[in-house]
N, C-alpha and C positions, 0 to 999 in steps of 0.2 A: 210387402212389394211383390207383385205377380210378375213373373219375367220366363220367359219361353227360353229353354235352355237343353242342348243336345249334349250327353252325356255318352262316350262310347269308349269300351276296351275291347279291344279286338286280339283274340290269341290262334294262332293257325297250328291244329295240331292232329291235321289230318294225315291217314296212311297214303304215302304216295308209291307207286310202283317203281320200281329201281329203275335208272337210266343205262342204258349200255355205256360203260364207261371209255374214256376216250384219253389220249396222251396230256391235254390239259386240265384233266378233272380236278386235282389236285393242285393245280395253279390260280392263284388270287385273280381274281376278274381286273385287268387292267384298266385305267382311267379314260374315258370315250370322250369328255368334254372338259375344256380347262378355261377360266376366265382370269384374267389378271389386268391392272391398270400401269399403265407406262406412261412415264414422260416425253416430252419432245425428243431429247438425244436417243432415249431408248427406242422409240418409234423408229427413229432415223436408222438406227445400227438394225433392229428387225427388217426395215422392208431392204436395207442393203443386203442381209441373209436369203431373203426372199429372192431377190434379182440376180443373186450371185450362184444360187443354185437353178435357175431358167425356170421357176414355177410359174404355172399358168394363169395371170391375172383375169379377174372376172368383177363384174359390177354387184356391188350391195349397196343397199342404201346407207347414208349416212355415214361411210366410211373413209378412211383416208387410201387406204389400198386393200384389196382382198386378192387372196391367192389359193389355189387348187394345187396341191403337189401328190401327184399319184404314187409315186415311189416313195413318200414318204408316209403315205396314207393319212393325211390330213386337208382339211381345210381352214382356212386364217382368215380372220377379218379385223382390221385394225379401224375402230371406230374414231369419229372426231373428240367424240369425250376423252379418248384416251383408253376407253377400255379395248382389250384386245380379248377374243375368243378363238379358239384351236377345238377344233373338234373331229373326230375321227379314229379307227382303230391304233391309228400311229402318234397318237396325243403324248400319253405319257413317256414313249422315248423322246419325243421331238422338245419336250418341255427340258429334261433332266440332260439330254445331250446337245442341246442346242440353245435353247432359249435362257437356260440359266449361267451355263459357261461364256456364251457370246452375248449376249444382251444385258441381262439385268446383273450379271457378275455376283450372283449371290445364290449359293446353295441351300433351297430351302424345301424344294421337292422330295416328299419321303422323309423329311425331320419334323412332320409335325407334333410329334408325341415327345421330341427333346424341347421344341419351342414352344407349344402349347399342351402341356400333359395333362391340365385341368378339361381340355376337351375331351378326353379320354375317359374320366372319370364318370361313372353313374351319378347323373344329374335331373334336373329339369329344365327344362327350355320353355320359355314363354313369349308369346309374341301375339300381332292384332292384324286385322285388315278390315277396309272399309271404310276408315275413319275418314280417307279424301275422297271416298267416292258419294254423290251426292245421292243416287240411287241404292238402294239395298242394306242390309244392318251392319252392323259393326260386331267383327267377330273375334273373340277370344280364347287364344289355344292355349295347352299346356301339353309337350311329350318327355315323358320320363324314358331314357336311352341310357343303355351301358355300352361299354368297347365294343363287343361284337356288332351291333345294331349299327352304333356310328359307324364303324368300317364298312358295314355293308352298304348304308345311305349315302354314304360318302364317293364310294366306287359306281352306285348308281347316278351319279350327278348333284345329289343334292347340294344347295346351297339356299342363299336369300330369294324367296318366291320372285322379287323383283327383277330378277336379272334371267327370268324363265319365261319361258312361252306358257301358256294357258294348258294346252296339250300334255306339256312336258311336267307341268304342276299335279295335273289330274293324275298322270301317270306316276309319280314318285310320292303322292297323296295314298292312291293305292299299296306301294310297296311299304310306306312306315306304319299304315293302319295294320297289313296284313303280317307286320313282323312279329315272328313268335315272342311272346314276353313281354309285348311294348304296352305302354300305358298312354292312352291319348284322352283328352277329356277337349270338350268344346265348349263355349258359352255364348248365348245372344240373346236378343230381344226380338220379338217381331216388330214391324212397323209401325204399329197403330201404339202398341205400348212404347215402343222406345220414343215416338213422339209426344205421349202422354208424359212419358218421365222427365223429358226434355224443357216441357214447357211449365214445368213446377217452379216456384219463385227459388232463386237461387241455384236452379241447378247447372251442373257443369258435364261434359262430356267426360273429363278425366276423372270424376268420381265413380261416374257410372263404369266406365272402363275398368277402373281399380274394382269395385265389386264383381265385375264379371271376371276377370282374370284371379282374384280371390277365390271365387266359386270353382273356377274349373281346375286351380291348382290345388285347393283344399281337397276337393274329389279325388285327384290324381294320387296326393298323398295318403288318402285315406285305403286305396289300392296297393301302393307301392311304395312305403315310407323312404325318402333319400336325405341326406344332410344338407344340399343345399342345389338351389336353381338359379338361373341369370333370366333375367326380363329386360328385351329390347325396350329402352327408357322413352318413356312419353311423357313423363312429367318430372321436374327436380325435386317434388315432394315425395315421401314416401306413403303414397296412398295406397299402395297395394300392400304393405306392411300394415298399415293401420289395420285394414279390412281383416287381415289374416289372425291379427290378434283379436278381435272381434269374433273370429270365427275359433279362436283356442287353440290356433298351430302352434305350436310348439318345437322346440329342437330342431328348427331348419333354419336356415339362412337364405334370405331372398336380397342377391345382386343386381344390381342396374346398370347399365349402360347404353351411350348409342353404339350404334352399326354392332349390335351384338349379335347378329346373324352369323357372324365370321364363326361362331361357336356353332358346331354342327347339330345341337340338339335344338337350338334357337331356330337354326335353318331349318328343320323337320316342322316346328313349330308355327314358323311363318308359311310354311308350304302346306300343313293341315289347316291352318286360318284362311288361306285364300282359295284352298280348292273347297272350303265349304261355303266361302261367300260366292264364288262362283256357282254353286248349286244353289244359293238361294238366290241369286240375279238369274238363274235359269228359269226356276219356280214364279217369280216374279214377271220376266218376260211371257211365260207363258200365258198367265194371268192377264196381261196386259194384251197379248196377240202381236206382239211386236219384242224384238232383241232389243234390251233396254241398253243403253250405252253406259260405259264406266266413265269413271274421273267425274270432273264438272264443268267440261269445256262447251263450246256453242252447240254441238251434236246434242249433250244433255240438255240444255235449255230447250232446244226446240223440241225433245220429247216431253219435257213438262209441260210446253204450251199444250201439246197433243194429246195429255192425259187430262188437262183441263178443259178443253173443248171436247173431249169425246166423251170424257166420265164424269165432268163437271170439278170445281175448285176442290171439293173436298176429298177427293179420290186421291190428291195429292199423298194425304199423309199415308196411305196404303203401300206406297212406292218411295217415297223421297224422306229426306231428313229437313225437317221443316225449319230447324237453328240454323241452316246454311243461308247465307247473303243471297244465296241464288234463289232460292225458294221465296224470299221476300221479293226480289226484282220479279219475277217471274209473276207473281201473283199481282202484284203491282202493274206489271206492263198489261195483262188481262184484265185491269180493272176490276179487281174481286177483292180487294182489301177489305172491302165491307164486310164480303160473307166470310171469308177468312181472314182475320184481321190479326195478322204477323205483324211482330214489333221488328223494326229496325235492328237488324244485330250491330252491337257494339262492339265488341271483340271476338277474334278469332280463337274458337276452341281447340285444344289439342297442342302437344308437345313434337315437333319434328315433322316426319312424313308417316303416312300409312304404314 
C-alpha cells in the first residue's frame, strides 16, 4: 500500500539573546481566552451579572448577548448554543472571581491537576481532521507531550480545534511544533491514492484511518516511548489497536473515548491535524485556481460542478472524496456517470464528527 505520509519531529534548541528582565518575568502567563457551556439558568445569571456591572453590549452573530468590559479587560459572547467565550487580559480573574462563584457555583478553574491528573502525565494524544470535508485529505495526527508542554499549550489557548478560528489553529500549530522536546507525527494519503484505496472492494474509511493513526503513533513511539495514549474515538471497534498489534507495538495502552479533546494533548493533536488539513487545502486551492470550500454544503457542491466543467469529471478525484454521496450526486447531475461510474453510496462512513 503506497501511502503518502508526512512525519515531523521538531526540536527548538536555538540560542536566544537574553531579554531585559521585567517585573512579570517570573510570573506565569495568564489565560486570555476561556470557553464554557452553560445551561439556560446559568445564562440568565451571567446576563444579570453583565447588566449589573453596566458593561457595554455589542452585536455578535448567533449570540444571546455579548458585552465589552473595559474595566474588567474582557469581551464576553454568549451564544445561542449555550457556549460562552470570554477573551481578554482579565479572563482568568473573571472566571475565578465572578463566573464560578456567581454563575456556575463550582470552583474548577485552577484545579485541573486535582480533577484530571491524567491530563498532565506524559502521554500521546491522537486525533484526525478532514473526515467530514468533501475536498481534501483525511489527516491523522499524534502528539506526545509532557506536563511543562501541556501547561504552556493551555496558557496559549489550546483546545479542541473545532472551537477555534483558522488563524488561531495555525498559530497554535506553530507553537506546538516548536515546543522543545515535543514529538509530532502526521499521516495522510494524497487524493488520488485515497480515492484508489476507497474504491477497492470492502473499502472502509475507518479501516484506512485506523492504519493512518497506527502509522503516526508507532512512528511517534519510536521517537519517545510512553506508557499510554488517548484517541478521540471515531469507531466503536478496536481498529487502531489491531493495527498497532500488526506493527508489533508493545507495552503501550491506547485508550479511546468520545470528546477526548478535553485532554490537552488530544487537543494539541486536533490542532496539528487541522492545521495540516488547512495547508493541504491551500495547496489544492492553488492547484485549482480558486479557494476550495470546507465542509460539504451548497458552496462545495457548486465548486465540484465547477471542477467538472473546467477540468473534466475525472479531475474530481484529484480534489474530492469520491465515496461521499455528494460526489455521486454531482456527477449524476452533470450527466457524467457514464464517464465516471460512481456507485450510489449505501452507508455513511465514520463514527462521530470530524
